[in-house]
C-alpha positions in Angstrom: 78.3 50.2 145.7 79.7 47.1 147.1 78.5 45.7 150.8 80.7 43.7 153.0 80.4 40.0 152.2 78.3 37.7 155.1 78.4 34.3 153.3 76.3 32.4 150.9 75.9 29.9 148.1 78.1 30.3 144.8 77.4 31.9 142.0 74.9 31.9 139.4 71.5 33.1 140.8 73.0 31.4 144.5 70.4 32.8 146.6 69.0 31.3 149.8 72.3 29.6 150.9 73.5 29.3 154.9 75.0 32.9 156.0 72.6 34.4 153.4 69.9 35.5 155.9 69.1 37.5 159.0 69.2 35.9 162.4 65.8 33.1 162.6 65.2 34.2 165.9 64.6 37.8 164.5 61.6 39.0 163.2 63.2 39.8 159.9 64.5 36.5 159.5 61.5 34.7 160.2 59.9 37.1 157.6 62.2 36.0 155.3 62.3 32.1 155.9 58.4 32.8 155.5 59.0 33.8 152.0 61.1 31.4 150.9 59.4 28.4 152.3 56.2 29.9 150.4 58.8 29.6 147.7 60.0 26.4 148.2 56.2 25.0 148.2 54.9 26.0 145.1 58.1 24.7 143.0 57.2 21.4 145.1 53.7 21.8 143.5 55.4 22.4 139.9 57.6 19.2 140.4 54.6 17.1 141.4 54.1 15.8 137.9 57.2 13.7 138.3 60.0 16.7 138.0 62.6 14.4 139.7 64.4 17.1 141.5 64.8 18.4 145.2 62.6 22.0 145.6 66.1 22.8 146.8 68.4 21.2 144.7 69.2 22.0 140.7 67.1 20.6 138.0 68.6 18.5 135.4 68.5 19.0 131.8 66.8 16.2 131.1 63.3 17.1 133.2 63.1 21.2 132.1 60.4 19.4 129.7 58.5 18.6 132.9 57.8 22.5 133.8 55.1 24.0 131.3 54.2 27.4 131.1 51.0 26.6 132.3 49.6 23.8 134.6 48.2 22.5 137.9 50.7 24.5 139.8 48.9 27.9 139.1 51.8 29.2 136.6 50.3 30.5 133.4 51.7 32.5 130.5 51.9 35.8 132.9 53.7 33.6 135.2 55.7 31.0 134.1 57.9 29.0 136.1 61.4 30.3 134.8 64.9 28.5 134.7 67.3 30.0 137.3 69.9 28.4 136.7 71.8 25.2 136.9 73.4 26.8 140.3 70.5 28.0 141.8 69.3 26.1 145.3 65.7 26.5 143.2 66.0 25.3 139.7 62.9 26.8 139.0 60.4 29.4 140.8 57.3 31.4 139.0 57.4 34.7 137.5 56.3 36.7 140.7 58.8 35.1 142.8 61.6 35.3 140.4 61.0 39.1 140.3 61.2 39.9 144.1 64.3 36.9 144.8 66.8 40.6 144.5 65.2 41.1 148.5 65.8 37.8 149.3 69.6 37.4 148.5 72.4 37.5 150.5 75.5 40.3 150.2 77.6 37.8 148.5 74.9 37.7 145.7 74.2 41.3 145.6 77.8 41.9 144.6 78.5 39.4 142.0 74.9 40.6 140.5 77.1 44.6 141.1 80.1 43.3 139.5 78.3 41.4 136.2 76.1 45.0 135.5 79.4 46.8 135.4 80.6 44.0 133.0 77.6 44.5 130.9 78.6 48.3 130.9 75.9 49.6 134.0 77.1 52.7 136.3 76.4 51.0 139.3 78.2 53.7 141.4 74.8 55.9 140.8 72.5 53.1 141.0 70.7 52.6 144.3 69.2 49.6 146.1 66.2 49.8 144.8 67.6 50.6 140.9 69.4 47.4 141.3 65.8 45.3 142.3 64.5 47.0 139.1 67.5 46.2 136.8 67.2 42.3 138.2 63.4 42.6 137.9 64.1 43.6 133.9 66.4 40.6 133.6 63.7 38.0 134.9 60.8 39.5 132.8 63.3 39.2 129.6 63.8 35.3 131.1 59.9 34.7 131.2 59.9 36.2 127.4 61.7 33.0 126.7 60.5 30.7 128.7 56.8 30.8 127.3 58.9 30.1 123.6 59.8 27.3 125.4 63.2 28.2 126.0 64.8 27.5 129.3 67.5 30.7 129.8 67.8 32.1 133.1 67.9 36.0 134.2 71.7 35.2 134.9 71.7 33.6 131.1 70.1 36.9 129.7 72.8 39.3 132.0 75.9 36.9 130.7 74.7 37.5 126.4 74.6 41.2 128.0 78.2 41.5 128.4 78.8 38.9 126.0 77.7 41.8 123.6 79.6 44.6 125.1 82.5 42.6 124.8 82.0 41.7 121.5 81.0 45.5 120.7 84.2 47.5 122.4 86.4 44.7 120.2 85.0 46.4 117.0 86.9 49.2 115.9 85.2 52.9 116.2 85.7 55.8 114.9 84.2 59.2 116.2 84.6 62.7 114.6 84.8 65.8 117.3 84.3 70.0 115.6 85.9 72.6 117.4 86.3 76.3 116.6 88.5 78.4 117.9 88.0 82.6 117.0 90.9 85.0 116.4 89.6 88.6 117.8 91.4 91.3 116.8 92.5 93.7 120.0 92.5 97.4 119.6 95.7 97.9 119.6 96.0 95.1 116.5 93.6 96.5 114.6 94.8 100.1 115.1 98.2 99.1 114.0 96.4 97.8 110.9 94.3 100.5 110.1 97.4 102.9 110.6 99.4 101.4 107.6 96.8 101.2 105.2 95.9 105.1 105.4 99.4 106.4 105.5 99.7 104.0 102.4 96.3 105.3 100.4 95.4 108.6 102.3 98.3 109.7 102.9 98.2 110.3 106.4 97.0 108.4 110.0 93.3 107.8 111.0 91.1 109.1 113.4 90.7 107.6 116.3 87.2 107.5 115.2 88.4 106.0 111.9 90.5 103.0 114.2 87.0 102.6 116.3 84.9 102.1 113.6 88.0 99.5 111.4 87.8 97.2 114.8 84.1 97.5 114.8 84.3 96.2 111.3 86.7 93.6 111.7 85.8 92.0 114.9 82.1 91.3 113.2 84.2 89.8 110.0 86.2 87.7 112.1 83.2 86.3 114.8 81.6 85.6 111.3 84.9 83.3 110.3 86.0 81.1 112.8 88.9 78.5 112.8 87.0 74.9 112.4 89.2 71.9 113.4 87.8 68.7 112.6 89.4 65.3 114.7 89.1 62.3 114.0 89.6 59.3 115.8 89.7 55.4 115.3 89.8 53.4 118.9 89.8 49.9 119.8 88.5 49.1 123.2 89.1 52.8 124.3 92.4 52.4 123.5 93.4 55.0 120.3 94.6 53.1 117.1 94.8 56.4 115.0 93.9 60.7 115.1 94.0 62.6 112.7 92.8 66.7 112.3 91.6 69.1 109.3 92.0 72.8 109.9 89.7 75.2 107.9 88.2 78.5 107.8 89.3 81.6 110.0 90.6 84.7 109.3 94.6 84.8 108.0 97.2 88.0 108.3 96.6 88.6 104.6 92.6 89.0 104.7 93.2 91.5 108.0 95.3 93.8 105.6 93.0 93.0 102.7 89.5 94.5 105.0 91.7 97.1 106.2 92.9 98.6 102.9 89.2 97.9 101.7 87.7 100.3 104.4 90.6 103.3 103.6 89.9 103.2 100.4 86.3 103.7 101.0 87.0 107.1 102.4 86.5 110.2 100.0 90.1 111.5 100.4 91.5 108.3 98.3 90.3 109.4 95.0 91.8 112.5 95.9 95.2 111.5 97.1 95.5 108.5 94.3 95.0 111.2 91.9 97.8 113.9 93.0 99.9 111.0 94.2 99.5 109.4 90.6 99.7 112.7 88.8 103.0 113.9 90.8 104.7 110.7 89.6 103.5 110.7 86.1 104.7 114.4 86.0 108.3 113.4 86.9 108.5 111.0 84.7 108.0 112.9 81.9 110.2 115.3 83.0 113.4 112.9 83.9 112.7 113.4 87.6 113.6 110.8 89.7 
């Protein structure tokens, strides 16, 4: 969502520098300038107690204590003066003005905010202008929470913390596990071949088409209930895969398919009679000394 640069101030929250405003001769430019002047006036009021900094210059660290959470400047615990960063043209700004600062930014500062959000893990390609403004407001809110506890942490500092945290997390090894299932469903031809072999051996004949169709249903139902499961474990650091291993269990083997075919053939009433006749003949041949 990058936009063309139209000039502006330096990094770290520079907002009101030259080139960042619309043409002051236009109504839009005059309106923006009016908002900036109002913000400067509020900051100037907070500096009235001996702050020692220009309303448009960065406040030195030694004089930060001149900005209480509540005071005659109109700030309060709900609307505190916030430290905006050493490189900001306005060192301190109250919470309400800071939340609206996004709408006064120049193109350069908006692009900087976009790039830092990306480093913090945001998908800026899907963020609208309103989304960006709301995100900035959330960082201002966090900054205010630090401020009311007496810690001068600018919104940009909070964003930097997020970037540092993501960078640290990315350097840690991350292990993920993915599981997939594969179903080996026999075709009508495969099932027919299996059952034909079993029927010829155990029944002494070829199966009928009805018997083949019935066996296919039984075999396919078993195959659907017993998928092959593969578990893959991957370890990566910063998006680079360092190790990967897979383990496969379950599924239906060729031996299992043959076993099911044989068991189904044995359920046929002809199985007992055929085995008795076959075994009886074999026994008789042995008794007579035949081959």
